[in-house]
Structures are given as structure tokens and as C-alpha cells.
N, C-alpha and C positions, 0 to 999 in steps of 0.2 A: 582405543578410539575415544576422542573427546566428546563430552556431552554437547548435544545440539543447543543452540541458543533458544530455539522454540521447538516444542514438541506437543503435538495434539494427539491425545489418546482417546479414540472412539467418541469424539465430540459430537453431540447432537444439539440442535438449536432450532428455533422457529418463532412463529408469531401466533399468539393465542393458543388454540388447540392444534394448530397445524405445524408439523415439523417440516422445515425446509432443508435441514442438514441432518444426515443420518450416519452416525458412527464413523466420522471422518478421522483418519489417523495419518499424520504426515509430520515431517520435521524439517527445520531450516537450520543449517550449520551457521556458526558465527562467520560473517563475511561473505555469505552466499546470497545470490540472487535467485529466488524461487518464484515460480508463477503458478497461480491457480487459474486454470483455463476452463472454458466451456461456453455453451450457448447462453443466451439471455434466459434467466429463470432457472439456471442450473444450481444456484445456491451460493455463488461466489460472494456476493455482497453480504449475505447473511453470515457466512463463515468469517469474513473479515470483521464485521461488526461484533461478532461474538469474541473474537480474539482481542479486539480493542476494548471490550467491556461495555459496549452499548446495548448488547443483548445478553441475557443470562444463558449459561449453559444448561441444557436439559438432560445432560448426561455426559460422562467422560471427564477428562481433565485437560487443562491447559498448563503446561510447564514452561516457564520462561526463566532463563538464566538459573536453572536448577531449582526454582521455587514453583509450587503449585499456586497459580494466580487465578484459579477458576472463580473464586468469590471476590476478587479485588474489584474495586470501583474503576471506572474509566480514568478518573483523576490519578489514582494510585498507579495505574499502568503507564500513564504519560510521565509521571514523576520518575518511574523506573526506566524510562527511555523507550517505551513502546508507543509509537505515535501513528495515527491514521490520517491519510489524505483521503477524505470521503468522496464517494461518487457524487458527481454534480458540483464539485468544488466547494460549495457552501461557504463562500467568503461572506463577510459582513458588508452588505451592499451600500449602506449609508455611511460607512466609515472610510477614511482614506486608505490608500495602499500602505502607507507607513504605519498607520494605526493598526491595520490588520496584521502586519508583520510583528509589531510590538506585542500584540496579544499572544503570539506564539511563545514569548519568553516569560510568561507569567509564572510558570512553575519555579519553585525555589532554586533548583540547581542551575536553571538557565539564566537567571537574572544577572549574575555576576559577569557573564560573558555576552550579554545582549548586544552591546556595541560591536564587539568583535564578530559575532555571528551575523549581524546586519551587514557588515562589510563583506562577509563571505557570500551571503545571499545575493547581494548586489553584484558581486563579481560573477556569480553563476547566472544571474538574470539581469543584465544591464538595463534592459527595457523598464524594469520596475523602478529603478532610480529616477528615470525620466517621468514617472507617473506618481511619485511619492505623495503629492498633494491632491491627486485625483481620486474621486469616489470610486469604490470598487465596482459598483454596478455599471459604470461607464466603460469598463475595460472590455476588450474582446474576449471570446471564450478561451482562446489560447493564453491570453494574458492573465485571466482569472485562474487558469490551471497553474501557471507559473507562480501566482500569488499564493495559491493553496499549498503548493509544494514548499515555497519559501517560508510560509508561516509555520509549517511542520518542522522545517529545519531549524527554525529559531529556538525550538525547545531542546535541541541537542539530542536527537534520537539515537538510540543504539540499534533499534529495529524499526524500519519505516514500512508501514502498511500502505499500499496504494491501491485504491479501488477504481477500476475503469478509468485510468489516467487519460486514455485516448478518446473516450466517449464524446461524440459530438464535435470533434475537432477536424479541421481540414487536414488532408494528408501531409502537407508540409509541416504543420504544427505537431502532428502526431510523431513525425520523424524527429522533430526537435526535442519533444518530451522524452522520447526513448533515448536520444543521445545524452540528455541531461541525467537520466536515471543510470545509464551506463557509466557516466563520469562519476556519479556519486558512489556507485558500486566499486569502481576502480580505486576510489579513495578509501575503501574499507567498510563502507556502510552496508549493513545487512538489510536486504529488501525482500518483502513478500508482496507480490503484486497480483491482483485479480484482473484478468484481461479477457476480452473477446477476440483481440487480435492475436490469434494463435501463431501465425507465421512470424510476425515481428518478435513476439515474446520468445519463442523457441530459438530464434536465431541469435539472441543476445544473452538469455538467462543461463544459469547453471543447471537448474532442475525445474521440473514442472509436474503438476498433478492435474488431471482432467476430471472435472466433476460432471456427472450426468444424473439428473434427478436427485441432487443432494448427496450423492455418494461418489467416492473416488472410483472411477472406472479404470484408470491406469495412471501410474506415476513412475518417474525415473529421471535419468539424466536428460537434459534438453536435446542433446544430439541423438540419443536413442529414440526419443519420442518423435523427432523429425523423421526418422527412418521407419517408424512403426506403421505398417500398412493401414491399420485402423485409423490412426491420426491423419495420415496422408489422404485417405479417402473422405473421411467425415469432416475434417476441418481445413485441410489445405487444398482440396479440390484436385488431388492428383490421383 
């Protein structure tokens, strides 16, 4: 059996003296789409921030591409191809769409292919090309989410972390974002997504892990989780 691209071993993390994630263990295979699911406050964002290097680990190890990256900086992780699309999009509001995208290609390995990747992002998000000269804060929420994803893709990720991609979006835009993620996945990109939309996530992803109070309550193949009575009752309303 091949080594997973990402493996979390009893990872703990939090803020100040409070732990929000407790001994979380999970793995993501190369080319897999995996989802971290759960209610608001379950620890999903904390977990992804820890994987991305924005929060320190308080215990356990993060293994990426066979290396222990637990003490790596966020920049080192981006340079290694581990890139986060943060919750709330966090685009640079007073910069144009094109300037935001170009910032995604600042890491050394991405610069050489910046023009090529810009073409790929535009092909994926045609609407952004129509907004190149527009300030990011004037975009709709859905357009800002497209911009955030496009900026992450400019860095040439091997593993894309997506935190609450559908948060605050209209249903039609949520559907579009999931379609785009599915397209990226079919192209071979490995994805770890934190989501509250359990139904949509399990219908498309390969695997899932449900967090409750910062701990993994259940994990497995997405199809199996869809059929799990606990998930159907607690999260799918069935």
C-alpha cells in the first residue's frame, strides 16, 4: 500500500490555553478528495489552519509527502505544494483581481509557470477575466470565492486545503463551487475540504471524517458515511 500524501497522527491544536482539536488522526491519499465535516465549532477550521502551518501543533505529527512538516512554516508548506483557501475568502480588497491572482504565484516554483497558470485559472473561472481590472472588494461573494480558489491554484498546489468553500454563498453558487472542485479533483488534484454541507460533500468526495468537539467521531469512505445511520440522522435529516 502506497504512502498517503497527507497523514495526521494524533494532532492537537488550539488557541491560547484552549485546545480545539484533540488527537485527530486521518490520512489523505494522493489524488483523493477527502472532507472534514461537522457542525460550526467542531474544530474544522482549526484543523486546516494547523495543517497549513497557520497554527502550531500542540501534539502529534503532520506527515506530508513522507516528511514530518509539523514544525515547518506556512511559507515552507506552500513552497512544497500545500496550499490553503481560507474561510471567508480573505482576498486583498484594494487590489485588482489580476493583482490578487499574481500574488498566488510568488513562491519560487510557481513563477516560471505564472502566465500558463493564469490562462488555466481564466479557463476555469471565465468571469474573473472579465473583472481583471476590478478591485476585489467590489466582487460578489461567489466571485470572491472564485478569486480565492484561483489565487491558490496560481501557486501550483499538490494538495489543496479548502475551508468552508460554500459558507455564505447562494445555493446556485455553492453548486458551482462544488462543480469546480470536482473538476479539479478529476484532473488529479488532491483535496482536503472542511465543510458544513455534509450532503453535498459526501455525494462527491472519496472519503470523509466527521469532527465533533474537536475529535474524529467517525471516518470512512464517503458512500459508507452516507449510509451510516448516525450521519443520516444527525447531519442529513433522514
